[in-house]
DRENZA-334087 format. One record per residue (C-alpha): residue in three letters; y, z, x. Coordinates in pm, whole numbers, padded with zeros to 5 digits, always signed. Each point is the difference from the previous one (the first is absolute). Layout:
<atoms>
ALAYZX ...
</atoms>
This chain:
<atoms>
MET+08703+18581+04983 PRO+00144+00352-00043 LEU+00356+00070+00096 LEU+00021+00152+00347 THR+00240+00267+00113 THR+00077+00070+00367 TYR-00066+00358+00104 LEU+00076+00165+00331 VAL-00324+00184+00075 GLY-00017+00269+00267 ILE-00328+00032+00187 MET-00132+00277+00229 TYR-00238-00059+00290 HIS-00031+00088+00372 GLU-00043-00172+00330 PRO-00253+00108+00262 GLU+00232+00128+00274 PRO+00185+00259-00213 PHE-00330+00109-00156 VAL-00148+00071+00347 LEU+00316+00191+00103 TRP-00009+00201-00324 ASN-00370+00087+00051 ALA+00087+00117+00352 GLY+00278+00226-00137 VAL+00274-00197+00174 ILE+00191-00105-00315 ASP+00029+00151-00347 ASP-00008-00318-00211 TYR-00201-00315+00044 GLU+00061-00174-00331 SER+00207-00313-00045 SER+00137-00170-00303 THR+00139-00340-00080 ALA+00069-00206-00306 VAL-00087-00337-00143 PHE+00168-00187-00282 ILE-00277-00076-00249 ASP+00030-00235-00298 ALA-00219+00146-00269 PRO-00043+00000-00379 SER+00047+00377-00007 ARG+00096+00302+00207 ASP-00360+00125-00004 GLU-00132-00333+00129 ALA+00262+00000+00278 ILE-00107+00348+00105 ALA-00371-00091-00013 TRP+00065-00304+00221 GLY+00211+00220+00232 GLU-00302+00227+00034 ALA-00223-00297+00091 ILE+00256-00113+00257 GLY+00022+00355+00141 GLU-00374+00025+00049 ALA-00015-00346+00160 ALA+00289+00085+00234 LEU-00160+00332+00098 ARG-00326-00174+00082 LYS+00158-00289+00190 LEU+00243+00208+00204 ASN-00273+00244+00096 SER-00270-00265+00055 ASP-00232+00191-00231 ASP-00124-00162-00325 GLY-00160+00332-00107 LEU+00319+00201-00036 ASP+00062+00128-00353 TRP+00374-00009-00066 LYS-00010+00241-00293 SER-00201+00259+00197 PHE+00305+00046+00221 GLY+00198+00087-00314 TYR+00204-00320+00022 PHE+00162-00157-00300 ALA+00229-00280-00105 TRP+00304+00033-00222 VAL+00277-00204-00155 GLU+00354+00058+00120 ASP+00213+00002-00313 SER+00310-00116+00182 VAL+00006-00209+00318 GLU+00358+00119+00066 THR-00086+00372-00014 SER-00348-00024+00152 GLY+00102+00092+00355 TRP-00135-00340+00099 SER+00297-00206-00110 HIS+00075-00079+00367 ALA-00348-00148+00051 THR-00054-00220-00304 SER+00002-00318+00210 PHE-00292+00143+00200 PHE-00217+00046-00308 GLN-00237-00278-00094 HIS-00017-00147-00352 VAL-00333-00075-00165 LYS-00150-00041-00342 VAL-00285+00216-00129 GLY-00311-00137+00168 GLU+00181-00129+00310 MET-00038+00196+00322 PRO+00306+00029+00225 ASP-00020-00048+00378 LEU-00146+00340+00083 SER+00093-00028+00370 LYS+00363+00037-00114 PHE-00078+00358-00114 SER-00008+00122+00361 ALA+00274+00211+00158 ASP+00037-00268+00263 ALA+00070-00266-00265 TYR+00267+00223-00151 LYS+00156+00068+00342 GLU+00014-00376+00070 TRP+00160-00066-00339 ALA+00252+00283+00049 ALA+00100-00131+00343 ARG+00048-00353-00138 SER+00187+00111-00312 GLY+00211+00270+00156 ALA-00140+00257-00246 
</atoms>
C-alpha cells in the first residue's frame, strides 16, 4: 500500500439559492468554497479526488445529476499551509477522507456551516 499524505483540498461549488439570486441580479457572487482533508498518495491524486467531490457536492446540493462542475469554471486546489490558508479557524469543520471515499455532502451546505459555527463559537 502506498504511503498516504494528508492534504487540505479546497473545493469550489454553489448552492441553488445564491445561484438564483445571482441570475436575478440581486447578488454579485454565488460561488462557495470549502475544504476537505484528503489522504492521498500524491498531491495530484488529492486534487483529482477533490474535483470528484466538488462535482458530487454541486449535483447533490442542487438536486441535479446533470450539472457539469468544470463547466462552471470550478476547480480544486491544495492549501500548502493549514495555518496560513485563511481556513485555520474552521479545520474542525472539514471532513477527512481517503481518495475514493466520499464525504457527507450534506455538510457542504451553508446551513451546515452555520450550525457548526454556532456550536463551536467560530
